[in-house]
MARMILUM-398557 format. One record per atom (N, C-alpha, C, CB): x, y, z. Coordinates in steps of 0.05 Angstrom, whole numbers, plus 32768, in hexadecimal, padded with zeros to 4 digits. Glycine has a CB too. Example, Ala and Ser with C-alpha at 12.3 -4.5 7.8 and 13.67 -1.06 7.14 Angstrom:
2
81087F8E809C
80F67FA6809C
81087FBE809C
80E27FA780B5
81017FD3808E
81117FEB808F
81028001809D
811A7FF48072
//
This chain:
51
8116800F807E
8117801E8064
8115803B806A
80FF80158051
8122804B8059
81258067805E
810B80778057
813D8071804E
80F9806D8047
80E1807B8040
80E48090802B
80D680878057
80FB808E801D
810280A28006
80EC80A17FF1
811E809C7FF8
80E580B97FE9
80D080BC7FD3
80DD80CD7FBD
80B580CA7FDE
80D980C57FA5
80E480D37F8D
80CD80D87F7A
80FB80C47F7E
80C980F27F73
80B480F97F60
80C180FB7F43
80A681147F69
80B280F37F2F
80BC80F57F14
80A580F97F02
80CC80DB7F0C
80AB81017EE9
809681057ED4
809780EC7EC3
809C811F7EC2
807F80E27EBE
807A80CA7EAC
806280D07E9B
807580B07EBD
806780DD7E84
805180E57E74
804280CD7E66
805A80FA7E5F
802880CE7E67
801880B87E5A
800A80C67E44
800480A97E6D
800680B77E2E
7FFA80C17E17
7FDC80C67E1D
7FFE80AD7DFF
7FCF80DB7E11
7FB380DF7E16
7FA280C67E0C
7FAA80F87E07
7FAB80B97DF7
7F9D80A27DED
7F9C808B7E02
7FAA80977DD4
7FB280877E10
7FB480727E25
7FA080787E3A
7FD0806F7E30
7F9E80917E45
7F8C80987E59
7F7080947E4F
7F9080B47E63
7F6A809D7E36
7F50809B7E2A
7F47807D7E29
7F5080A77E0E
7F58806C7E1F
7F53804F7E1D
7F4C80437E38
7F6B80407E10
7F5C80497E4C
7F57803E7E67
7F3D80497E71
7F6F80447E7B
7F3880627E6E
7F1E806E7E76
7F0780607E6A
7F1C808A7E6E
7F08805B7E50
7EF2804D7E42
7EEE80317E4B
7EF7804D7E24
7F0580237E4E
7F0480077E56
7EF880037E71
7F1E7FFB7E56
7EFD80147E84
7EF280107E9F
7EDC80237EA7
7F0980147EB3
7ED380357E95
7EBC80467E9A
7EC4805E7EAA
7EA680377EA8
7EDC80697EA8
7EE580807EB8
7EEB80987EA7
7EFD807A7EC8
7EE580B07EB2
7EF080C87EA6
7F0980CF7EB6
7EDA80E17EA6
7F1F80CA7EA9
7F3A80CB7EB8
7F4080E97EBC
7F5280BC7EA9
7F4580F07ED4
7F4B810D7EDB
7F68810E7EE4
7F3981187EF2
7F7580F97EEA
7F9280FA7EF2
7F9D80DF7EF2
7F9681077F0E
7FB680DC7EF2
7FC580C37EF2
7FDB80C37F07
7FD180BD7ED5
7FDE80AF7F16
7FF580AD7F29
800180917F23
7FED80B17F48
801C80917F23
802B80777F20
803B80747F38
803E80767F06
8039805D7F46
8047805A7F5E
805A80407F5C
803280577F75
807380447F62
8086802E7F62
8092802C7F7D
809D80317F4C
809680147F87
80A380107FA2
80BB80007FA0
808F80027FB6
80CD80037FB3
80E67FF47FB4
80F97FFF7FC8
80F37FF47F99
81127FF57FC6
81277FFF7FD8
813B80107FC9
81367FE87FE4
814280267FD6
815780387FCA
8172802A7FCC
815880537FD8
818680367FBE
81A180297FBE
81AC80277FDA
81B680387FAD
81AA803B7FEA
81B4803A8006
81A780258017
81B180558013
818D80238015
817F800F8023
81867FF2801B
816380138021
818B7FEE8002
81937FD57FF7
81AE7FCD8002
81937FD57FD8
81C07FE08002
81DB7FDC800B
81DA7FD5802A
81ED7FF58006
81CA7FE48038
81C87FDF8056
81BC7FC3805B
81B57FF68064
81A77FBC804C
819C7FA1804E
81B17F8B8048
81847F9F803B
81C07F908034
81D57F7C802C
81E97F788042
81E37F858011
81F37F8E804E
82067F8D8064
81FA7F7F807C
820F7FA8806C
81E17F838081
81D47F768099
81D37F588095
81B77F81809E
81D07F4E807C
81CE7F338078
81EA7F258079
81C27F2F805D
81FE7F338076
821A7F288076
82237F228091
822C7F3A8069
//
């Protein structure tokens, strides 16, 4: 895998953060969303290797 990282903006409503904080007893100071997977080039390379 190439290790490519892409940063993007994903706004969350203040109400959502407040609800999660209340539910789990946290004062939320920041939010990170992490997704993992294979980029297009790595998927193509993997497909060629299987053929």
